[in-house]
C-alpha positions as a printed NumPy array, in Angstrom:
array([[-22.822, -17.951, -35.127],
       [-19.856, -19.39 , -33.267],
       [-20.522, -21.636, -30.248],
       [-18.91 , -20.542, -27.003],
       [-16.704, -22.953, -25.159],
       [-18.   , -23.202, -21.56 ],
       [-14.483, -24.055, -20.37 ],
       [-12.874, -21.044, -22.073],
       [-11.612, -18.284, -19.832],
       [-12.923, -14.783, -20.589],
       [ -9.445, -13.609, -21.619],
       [ -9.109, -16.379, -24.222],
       [-11.117, -14.472, -26.825],
       [-10.997, -10.757, -26.122],
       [-13.844,  -8.708, -27.506],
       [-12.802,  -5.661, -29.504],
       [-13.053,  -2.38 , -27.63 ],
       [-14.081,   0.578, -29.764],
       [-11.378,   3.189, -30.097],
       [ -8.451,   0.967, -29.13 ],
       [ -5.706,   0.327, -31.609],
       [ -5.225,  -3.229, -32.786],
       [ -1.431,  -3.095, -32.765],
       [  0.556,  -4.546, -29.886],
       [  2.643,  -1.391, -29.484],
       [  1.69 ,   1.039, -26.699],
       [ -0.295,   4.117, -27.598],
       [  2.238,   6.383, -25.857],
       [  5.88 ,   6.738, -26.802],
       [  8.466,   5.333, -24.393],
       [  9.607,   8.847, -23.449],
       [  6.061,   9.914, -22.553],
       [  5.572,   6.712, -20.548],
       [  8.834,   7.396, -18.695],
       [  7.79 ,  10.974, -17.888],
       [  4.401,   9.847, -16.572],
       [  6.046,   7.125, -14.499],
       [  8.564,   9.566, -13.058],
       [  5.872,  12.064, -12.066],
       [  3.705,   9.357, -10.507],
       [  6.684,   8.098,  -8.468],
       [  7.451,  11.661,  -7.316],
       [  3.824,  12.189,  -6.312],
       [  3.679,   8.861,  -4.486],
       [  6.976,   9.531,  -2.696],
       [  5.741,  12.944,  -1.555],
       [  2.569,  11.327,  -0.172],
       [  4.452,   8.468,   1.481],
       [  6.923,  10.817,   3.177],
       [  4.162,  13.148,   4.361],
       [  5.442,  16.049,   2.277],
       [  2.049,  16.365,   0.573],
       [ -1.343,  15.803,   2.184],
       [ -3.46 ,  12.974,   0.822],
       [ -6.054,  14.55 ,  -1.504],
       [ -9.564,  14.639,  -0.05 ],
       [-10.861,  12.731,  -3.055],
       [ -8.535,   9.809,  -2.26 ],
       [ -9.722,   9.773,   1.346],
       [-13.363,   9.754,   0.2  ],
       [-12.702,   6.809,  -2.127],
       [-10.888,   4.85 ,   0.601],
       [-13.693,   5.494,   3.089],
       [-16.308,   4.334,   0.584],
       [-14.302,   1.186,  -0.14 ],
       [-13.9  ,   0.512,   3.58 ],
       [-17.674,   0.891,   4.016],
       [-18.389,  -1.623,   1.265],
       [-15.785,  -3.998,   2.679],
       [-17.355,  -3.733,   6.158],
       [-20.833,  -4.448,   4.775],
       [-19.604,  -7.585,   3.002],
       [-17.903,  -8.875,   6.155],
       [-21.108,  -8.469,   8.169],
       [-23.102, -10.566,   5.684]])
């Protein structure tokens, strides 16, 4: 069994994650990545300009995060 270096950062020796490819190339083609990026930017722009309402699920997540943040500050 290999000894662990106590000074090593966790990212120095990544553990394999089941189901992930070992190659360095992205799993999605550049055209698919570009399409996803474009749609995310359009969605974000619509939210930022007020053209679309913020989804209730996003508001719930933000409120939960704010609650956790408030609890930590009180401690």
